LUMLODO-163719 format. One record per residue: residue in three letters; x, y, z of N, C-alpha, C in turn. Coordinates in steps of 0.2 Angstrom, whole numbers, padded with zeros to 4 digits, always signed. Atoms other than C-alpha are relative to their C-alpha. Layout:
ALAXYZXYZXYZ
...
END
This chain:
MET+0004-0006+0000+0000+0000+0000+0004+0006+0000
THR-0003-0007+0000+0005+0018-0003-0004+0004+0005
GLN+0003-0004-0004+0001+0032+0008-0003+0007-0003
ILE+0002-0006+0001-0010+0047+0005-0002+0004+0006
GLY+0001-0003-0007-0009+0058+0020+0001-0005+0005
THR-0001+0006-0005-0011+0046+0035-0004-0006-0002
VAL+0004+0006+0001-0022+0034+0026+0003-0004-0005
PRO-0003+0004+0005-0015+0019+0017-0005-0001-0006
HIS+0004+0001+0006-0022+0017-0001+0003-0005-0004
HIS-0002+0004+0005-0022+0004-0014+0005+0004-0005
PRO-0004-0003+0005-0008+0008-0026-0003+0003-0006
ALA+0003-0003+0006-0020+0010-0040-0004+0006+0001
PHE+0003-0007-0001-0028+0025-0032+0005+0005+0001
ALA-0006-0004+0000-0014+0036-0036-0001+0006-0005
ASP+0001-0007+0004-0012+0054-0043+0003-0002-0007
GLY-0002+0001+0007-0011+0053-0062-0002-0007-0003
HIS+0002+0007+0002-0018+0035-0063-0007+0001-0004
VAL+0006-0001+0004-0033+0032-0074-0006-0005+0002
ALA+0005+0004-0002-0050+0026-0069-0006+0000-0006
VAL+0005+0001+0005-0064+0020-0081-0006-0002+0004
ILE+0006+0001-0004-0082+0020-0074-0006+0000-0004
THR+0007+0000+0004-0098+0014-0082-0005+0001+0004
GLY+0005-0002-0004-0114+0020-0077+0002+0006+0004
ALA-0003-0006-0004-0105+0036-0072-0004+0006+0000
ALA+0003-0006+0001-0118+0049-0076-0004+0002+0006
SER+0004-0001-0006-0127+0047-0059+0002-0005+0005
GLY+0000+0005-0005-0128+0038-0043+0007-0002+0003
ILE-0006+0003-0002-0114+0027-0037+0006+0001-0004
GLY-0005-0001+0005-0104+0029-0053+0003+0007+0000
LEU-0002-0007-0001-0104+0048-0052+0004+0001+0006
ALA-0004-0002-0006-0099+0048-0034+0007-0003+0000
ALA-0006+0003+0001-0085+0036-0038+0005+0004-0004
ALA-0004-0004+0004-0079+0047-0052+0003+0006+0004
LYS-0002-0006-0004-0079+0062-0040+0006-0002+0005
THR-0004+0002-0005-0070+0053-0027+0007-0002-0003
PHE-0007+0002+0003-0056+0046-0039+0003+0006-0003
ALA-0003-0006+0003-0054+0063-0047+0003+0004+0006
GLY-0003-0003-0006-0051+0070-0029+0006-0003+0002
LEU-0006+0003-0001-0037+0058-0028+0005+0002-0005
GLY-0005-0002+0005-0029+0066-0043+0000-0005-0006
MET+0000+0005+0006-0034+0052-0055-0003+0003-0006
LYS+0003-0002+0006-0039+0055-0073-0006-0005-0001
ILE+0006+0004+0000-0057+0049-0076-0003+0000-0007
VAL+0004+0002+0006-0066+0041-0091-0007-0002+0003
LEU+0007+0001-0002-0085+0042-0088-0004-0003-0006
ALA+0004+0003+0005-0096+0030-0098-0007-0001+0002
ASP+0008+0001-0001-0115+0030-0099-0003+0002-0007
LEU+0003-0001+0006-0128+0032-0112+0001+0008-0002
ALA-0001-0007+0003-0126+0048-0123-0006+0004+0003
GLY+0005-0005-0002-0135+0064-0117+0003+0005+0005
GLU-0002-0006-0005-0135+0079-0106+0003-0002+0007
ARG-0002+0002-0007-0133+0069-0090+0007-0002+0000
LEU-0007+0002+0001-0117+0062-0096+0005+0006+0000
GLU-0004-0006+0000-0110+0079-0101+0000+0004+0006
ALA+0000-0004-0007-0116+0087-0085+0005-0004+0005
ALA-0004+0004-0005-0107+0073-0075+0007+0002-0002
ALA-0007-0001+0002-0091+0076-0085+0002+0007+0003
ARG-0001-0007-0002-0092+0095-0081+0001+0000+0008
ASP+0000+0000-0008-0095+0091-0062+0006-0003+0002
VAL-0007+0003-0002-0080+0079-0061+0006+0004-0002
ALA-0005-0004+0002-0069+0091-0071+0001+0006+0005
ALA+0000-0005-0005-0073+0104-0058+0003-0002+0006
ARG-0003+0003-0006-0066+0093-0044+0007-0003-0002
SER-0006+0003+0002-0051+0087-0054+0006+0005+0000
LYS-0005-0004+0001-0034+0095-0052+0003+0001-0007
HIS-0002+0000+0008-0032+0091-0071-0005+0004-0004
GLY+0005-0004+0004-0048+0101-0075-0003-0005-0005
ALA+0004+0004+0005-0057+0096-0091+0005-0004-0004
ASP-0005+0004+0004-0040+0089-0098+0000-0007+0003
GLY-0001+0006-0003-0041+0075-0085-0007-0004+0000
VAL+0006+0003+0000-0059+0070-0089-0002-0002-0007
ARG+0003+0002+0006-0067+0061-0104-0007-0003+0001
ALA+0007+0003+0000-0086+0057-0107+0000-0004-0006
VAL+0000+0004+0005-0088+0042-0118-0007-0003-0001
PRO+0007+0003+0001-0106+0038-0124+0001-0008-0001
THR-0001+0007+0000-0107+0019-0120-0007-0003+0002
ASP+0005+0005-0002-0121+0006-0120+0003-0007+0001
VAL-0004+0006-0001-0113-0008-0111-0003-0007-0002
SER+0003+0006+0003-0125-0021-0118+0002-0001-0007
GLN-0003+0001+0007-0116-0018-0135+0007-0001+0000
LEU-0007+0001+0000-0100-0026-0137+0005+0005-0003
ASP-0004-0005+0004-0093-0014-0150+0001+0007+0005
ASP+0000-0006-0005-0097+0000-0137+0005-0001+0005
ILE-0005+0001-0005-0086-0008-0124+0007+0000-0003
ARG-0007-0001+0003-0072-0010-0136+0002+0007-0002
ALA-0002-0007+0002-0073+0008-0142+0001+0004+0007
LEU-0002-0003-0007-0073+0013-0123+0007-0001+0002
GLU-0007+0002-0002-0057+0004-0120+0005+0004-0005
ILE-0004-0004+0005-0049+0012-0136+0000+0007+0002
ALA+0000-0007-0001-0055+0029-0131+0004+0002+0007
ALA-0003-0002-0006-0049+0028-0113+0008-0001-0001
THR-0007+0001+0001-0031+0021-0118+0003+0006-0004
SER-0002-0005+0005-0030+0034-0132+0001+0006+0004
ALA+0000-0006-0004-0034+0048-0120+0005+0000+0005
PHE-0004+0000-0006-0024+0043-0105+0005-0005+0001
GLY-0005+0006-0001-0014+0027-0107-0004-0005+0004
ALA+0003+0007-0003-0016+0011-0097-0005+0002+0006
VAL+0005+0000-0005-0031+0009-0086+0002-0003+0007
ASP-0002+0002-0007-0028+0007-0067-0006-0003+0004
VAL+0006+0002-0003-0046+0006-0061-0005-0001-0005
LEU+0006+0001+0004-0060-0002-0070-0006-0001+0005
MET+0006+0001-0004-0077+0000-0062-0006-0001-0004
ASN+0006+0002+0004-0091-0010-0070-0006+0001+0004
ASN+0005-0002-0005-0105-0001-0062-0007+0001-0004
ALA+0007-0001+0004-0119+0001-0076-0005-0005+0002
GLY+0005+0005-0002-0135-0007-0071-0007+0003-0001
VAL+0007-0002+0001-0154-0006-0075-0004-0005+0005
GLN+0005+0004-0004-0169-0012-0065-0007+0002-0002
PRO+0007-0002+0002-0185-0009-0075-0006-0004+0003
GLY+0005+0004-0002-0194-0023-0066-0001-0006-0004
SER+0001+0006+0004-0198-0041-0071-0004-0005+0004
SER+0003+0005-0003-0208-0056-0068+0001-0006-0004
ILE-0002+0006+0003-0206-0074-0071-0003-0001-0008
LEU+0003+0001+0007-0218-0075-0086-0001+0007-0004
GLY+0001-0007+0003-0216-0056-0091+0004+0000-0006
ALA-0003-0001+0007-0209-0049-0107+0007-0002+0000
THR-0007+0002+0002-0193-0057-0114+0004+0006-0001
SER-0004-0006+0002-0187-0039-0119+0002+0002+0007
ASP-0003-0002-0007-0186-0035-0100+0005-0004+0002
TRP-0006+0004-0002-0176-0050-0096+0006+0001-0004
ARG-0006+0000+0004-0164-0048-0110+0003+0007+0001
ARG-0003-0007-0001-0161-0029-0107+0003+0000+0007
ILE-0003+0000-0007-0158-0032-0088+0007-0005+0000
ILE-0006+0005+0000-0146-0047-0091+0005+0003-0005
ASP-0005-0003+0004-0137-0039-0106+0004+0006+0003
VAL-0004-0006-0003-0133-0023-0096+0003-0002+0006
ASN-0003+0002-0007-0131-0030-0078+0005-0005+0000
LEU-0005+0006+0000-0122-0046-0082+0005+0000-0006
TRP-0005+0000+0006-0115-0046-0100+0004+0006+0000
GLY-0004-0006+0000-0109-0028-0098+0006-0001+0005
ILE-0005+0001-0005-0099-0033-0083+0005-0006-0003
ILE-0005+0005+0003-0092-0049-0091+0004+0002-0006
GLU-0004-0002+0005-0087-0041-0107+0004+0006+0002
GLY-0004-0006-0002-0081-0025-0099+0007-0003+0004
SER-0006+0003-0003-0069-0036-0088+0004-0003-0005
ARG-0005+0004+0005-0063-0047-0102+0003+0005-0005
ILE-0003-0004+0005-0060-0033-0114+0006+0004+0003
PHE-0005-0004-0004-0050-0022-0101+0005-0004+0003
ALA-0005+0004-0005-0041-0036-0091+0006-0001-0003
ALA-0007+0002+0004-0028-0041-0104+0005+0005+0001
ALA-0005-0006+0000-0020-0024-0105+0002+0002+0007
MET-0001-0002-0007-0022-0021-0087+0005-0005+0003
ILE-0005+0005-0002-0012-0037-0083+0006+0001-0003
LYS-0006+0000+0004+0001-0034-0096+0004+0006+0003
THR-0005-0005-0002+0007-0018-0088+0004-0002+0006
GLY-0004+0002-0005+0013-0027-0073-0001+0004+0007
LYS+0001-0004-0006+0006-0014-0061-0006-0002+0004
PRO+0006+0001-0004-0006-0015-0047-0006+0003-0003
ALA+0006-0003+0003-0024-0012-0054-0006-0004+0003
LEU+0006+0003-0003-0042-0015-0049-0005-0001-0005
ILE+0007+0001+0003-0058-0022-0057-0005+0000+0005
ILE+0006+0000-0005-0073-0017-0047-0006-0001-0003
ASN+0006+0002+0004-0089-0025-0052-0006+0001+0005
THR+0006-0001-0005-0106-0019-0044-0005-0005+0000
GLY+0005+0005-0001-0117-0033-0038-0005+0003+0004
SER+0005-0002-0004-0131-0033-0026-0002-0005+0005
LYS+0003+0005-0004-0138-0041-0011-0005-0005-0002
GLN+0005+0004+0003-0152-0047-0021+0003-0006-0005
GLY-0003+0006+0004-0140-0058-0031+0003-0005+0005
ILE-0002+0005-0005-0136-0067-0015-0006-0003+0004
THR+0006+0002-0004-0152-0068-0005-0006-0001-0005
THR+0005+0001+0005-0163-0067-0021-0007+0000+0002
PRO+0007-0001-0003-0179-0060-0013-0005+0000-0006
PRO+0005+0000+0005-0195-0062-0023-0002+0007-0002
GLY+0002-0006+0002-0201-0048-0034+0003+0002-0007
ASP-0004-0002+0006-0188-0045-0048+0005-0005-0002
PRO-0005+0006+0001-0181-0062-0054+0005+0002-0005
ALA-0005-0001+0005-0172-0055-0069+0006+0004+0003
TYR-0006-0003-0003-0162-0043-0059+0004-0004+0005
ASN-0004+0004-0004-0158-0056-0046+0004-0005-0004
VAL-0004+0005+0004-0152-0068-0059+0006+0004-0003
SER-0006-0004+0003-0141-0054-0067+0005+0001+0006
LYS-0005-0001-0005-0133-0050-0050+0003-0006+0003
ALA-0003+0006-0002-0131-0068-0045+0006-0002-0005
GLY-0006+0001+0005-0121-0070-0061+0006+0004+0001
VAL-0005-0004-0001-0111-0055-0057+0005-0002+0006
LYS-0004+0003-0006-0106-0063-0040+0004-0006-0003
ALA-0004+0006+0002-0101-0079-0048+0005+0001-0005
PHE-0005-0002+0005-0092-0071-0063+0006+0003+0004
THR-0005-0004-0003-0082-0059-0051+0004-0005+0004
GLU-0004+0005-0004-0077-0074-0040+0005-0003-0004
ALA-0004+0003+0005-0071-0083-0055+0006+0004-0002
LEU-0005-0005+0002-0062-0068-0061+0006+0001+0005
GLN-0005-0001-0005-0053-0065-0045+0005-0006+0001
TYR-0003+0007-0001-0048-0084-0044+0005+0000-0006
GLU-0005+0000+0006-0040-0082-0062+0005+0005+0001
LEU-0005-0005-0001-0031-0066-0058+0005-0002+0005
ARG-0005+0001-0005-0023-0072-0042+0004-0006-0001
ASN-0004+0006+0002-0017-0088-0050+0004+0001-0006
GLN-0004-0002+0006-0009-0079-0065+0007+0003+0002
GLU-0007-0003-0002+0010-0077-0063+0001+0007-0002
GLY-0002-0007+0002+0015-0059-0062-0006+0004+0000
CYS+0006-0004+0001-0003-0053-0062-0001+0004+0007
LYS+0001-0004-0006-0005-0038-0050-0007+0003+0000
VAL+0006-0002+0001-0023-0035-0055-0005-0004+0005
SER+0005+0003-0004-0037-0039-0042-0007+0002-0002
ALA+0008-0002+0001-0056-0040-0044-0003+0000+0007
HIS+0004-0001-0006-0068-0035-0031-0007+0001-0001
LEU+0007+0000+0001-0087-0037-0029-0003+0006+0005
LEU+0003-0005-0004-0096-0021-0023-0007-0002+0001
ILE+0007+0002-0001-0112-0026-0014-0004+0006+0004
PRO+0003-0006-0003-0122-0010-0010-0006-0002+0005
GLY+0006+0001-0003-0135-0009+0003-0005+0005-0003
PHE+0005-0005+0003-0150+0003+0001+0003+0007-0001
VAL-0003-0007+0002-0143+0018-0008-0005+0004-0004
PHE+0005-0005+0004-0153+0033-0014+0003+0002-0006
THR-0002-0002+0006-0150+0034-0032-0006+0000-0005
ALA+0005+0000+0005-0160+0036-0048-0003-0006-0001
LEU+0003+0007+0001-0162+0017-0049-0005-0002+0006
THR+0004+0002-0005-0170+0016-0032-0005+0006+0003
ALA+0004-0005-0002-0179+0033-0030-0007-0001+0000
ASN+0008+0002+0001-0196+0027-0037-0004+0006+0001
GLY+0004-0006+0000-0202+0045-0039+0002+0004+0006
ARG-0001-0004-0006-0195+0051-0022+0005+0005-0002
THR-0005-0005+0001-0185+0067-0022+0004+0001+0006
GLU-0004+0000-0006-0179+0066-0004+0003-0007+0002
LYS-0003+0007-0002-0167+0052+0003-0004-0002+0006
PRO+0003+0003-0006-0176+0040+0014+0005+0000+0006
ALA-0004+0000-0006-0169+0040+0032+0004-0007+0000
ALA-0004+0007+0000-0164+0021+0029+0005-0001-0005
ALA-0005+0001+0005-0154+0024+0014+0007+0004+0001
TRP-0007-0003+0000-0135+0028+0012+0000+0005-0006
THR-0001-0004+0006-0130+0041+0000+0005-0004-0005
SER-0005+0003+0004-0119+0036-0015+0007+0002+0002
GLU-0006-0001-0003-0105+0045-0007+0002-0004+0005
GLN-0001+0005-0006-0106+0035+0009+0002-0007-0003
THR-0001+0007+0003-0106+0019-0002+0007+0000-0003
VAL-0007+0000+0003-0090+0024-0012+0005+0001+0005
ASP-0005+0000-0005-0081+0029+0004+0001-0007+0003
PHE+0000+0007-0003-0085+0012+0011+0004-0004-0005
MET-0004+0004+0005-0079+0004-0005+0007+0001+0000
VAL-0007-0002+0000-0063+0013-0005+0004-0003+0006
ALA-0003+0002-0006-0059+0009+0013+0000-0008+0000
SER+0000+0007+0000-0064-0009+0010+0006-0003-0005
ILE-0006+0002+0004-0052-0011-0005+0007+0001+0003
ASN-0007-0002-0004-0038-0002+0005+0001-0006+0005
ALA-0001+0005-0005-0041-0016+0018+0001-0007-0003
GLY-0001+0006+0003-0040-0029+0005-0006-0005-0001
ASP+0006+0004+0000-0058-0035+0005-0002-0002-0008
PHE+0003+0001+0006-0065-0044-0010-0007+0001+0000
TYR+0007-0002-0001-0083-0044-0004-0001+0006+0004
ILE+0001-0007-0003-0088-0026-0001-0007+0000+0002
LEU+0007+0000-0002-0104-0029+0009-0002+0006+0004
CYS+0002-0006-0003-0111-0012+0013-0006+0000+0004
PRO+0006-0001-0004-0123-0008+0027-0003+0006-0002
ASP+0003-0006+0001-0135+0006+0027-0003+0003+0006
ASN+0003-0003-0007-0145+0016+0040-0005-0004+0003
ASP+0005+0004-0003-0157+0002+0042+0002-0007+0001
VAL-0002+0006+0000-0148-0014+0039+0007-0001+0002
SER-0007+0001-0002-0132-0019+0049+0003-0005-0003
ARG-0004+0006+0002-0118-0030+0044-0003-0007+0003
ALA+0002+0007-0004-0124-0043+0057-0007-0002-0003
LEU+0006+0002+0003-0142-0043+0049+0001-0003-0007
ASP-0001+0003+0006-0135-0045+0032+0003-0007+0000
GLU-0003+0007-0001-0124-0060+0038-0005-0005+0001
ARG+0005+0005-0001-0139-0068+0045-0005-0002-0006
ARG+0005+0001+0006-0150-0066+0029+0004-0004-0005
ILE-0004+0004+0004-0136-0073+0019+0001-0007+0002
ALA-0001+0007-0002-0133-0088+0030-0006-0004+0000
TRP+0007+0003+0001-0152-0091+0030-0001-0003-0007
ALA+0001+0002+0007-0152-0092+0011+0004-0006-0001
ALA-0005+0006+0001-0137-0104+0011-0003-0006+0004
GLY+0003+0005-0003-0147-0114+0024-0005-0003-0003
ASP+0005+0003+0004-0161-0117+0012+0002-0007-0003
ILE-0002+0006+0003-0150-0129+0003+0003-0005+0005
ILE-0002+0004-0005-0141-0136+0018-0005-0004+0004
GLU+0006+0003-0004-0157-0140+0028-0005-0002-0004
ASN+0005+0002+0005-0167-0144+0012-0007+0003+0002
ARG+0006-0003-0001-0180-0131+0016-0002+0002-0007
PRO+0002-0002+0006-0191-0124+0002+0004+0006-0002
PRO-0004-0006+0002-0182-0110-0009-0004+0006+0003
LEU+0002-0007-0003-0184-0092-0002-0004-0002+0006
SER+0004+0001-0006-0190-0099+0014-0001+0005+0005
ARG+0001-0006-0004-0188-0082+0022-0008+0002-0001
TRP+0007-0003+0002-0205-0078+0013-0005-0006+0000
HIS+0005+0005+0000-0213-0095+0016-0004+0000+0006
PRO+0004-0001-0006-0228-0096+0028+0002-0005+0005
ASP-0002+0004-0006-0220-0111+0037+0007+0001+0003
TYR-0007-0001-0002-0203-0104+0039+0001+0008+0002
GLY-0001-0007-0001-0205-0085+0040+0001+0002+0007
ASP+0000-0002-0007-0208-0084+0059+0007-0003+0003
ALA-0007+0002-0003-0192-0095+0062+0005+0004-0002
PHE-0005-0005+0002-0182-0083+0052+0000+0006+0004
LYS+0001-0006-0005-0189-0068+0062+0003-0002+0007
GLN-0003+0001-0007-0184-0077+0078+0008-0001-0001
SER-0008+0001+0001-0166-0081+0071+0003+0007+0000
VAL-0003-0006+0000-0163-0062+0070-0003+0005+0005
ALA+0003-0004-0005-0173-0056+0085+0005+0003+0005
ASP-0004-0003-0005-0158-0053+0095+0004+0006-0003
LEU-0004-0006+0003-0150-0040+0083-0003+0007+0001
END
């Protein structure tokens, strides 16, 4: 680890280094871009084309010691392979080797088991394939530099405990978890590789994705900035699983929920037994001491 002030930082979070962030026009992605710019990094923001992306680039440039020269906005639809390839070319052409890749773009239009195929495909193409292809396209060059670097993939607690209500989203985020675990295994076993992968697992964060028409942050939610601060501190500590609490759910409660979900298999309970009439009370009793 290097030192920035009195706080140890991962070597990738260094002045002059390059960060590429998808889903960067708002929410966690924009908060990450601002945080990284504050560390002196050069930033490539990727999101759908439009004023939101351009406004985000101006906002990040205002916080960067490099000004507008240290920021690029690259219109990108991560569900399109050619767009991700073009993003990698644009980033390296502008600033050189990428030190931090944050695959953060995600959508949640809602889904049901027998709902529209188009909803399922859009969610999985963006949330899962965008992360798979983003990691694969950027990783080779990041490994080749021989420098410490990071690939941060945004998952979800819904990909671990898979609550009822939005199955396509759960499937996509479960895939992100499995892919990122496999990615980190491959990276750590490749000789000379100094790139590491990390799984960001946000709690309840007030973003455009979760606002549902609300204009004020609910008391239970964290801000995007809190989430990114927790993410950076967790990476600095060497964590792979970045399991974020929020103002309503503690780490301890998350752990009990995750353990209960795994227990469905171990104890041969019905799937999603937390929401089953024969097991719901037992789950509530299991967390009553928290």
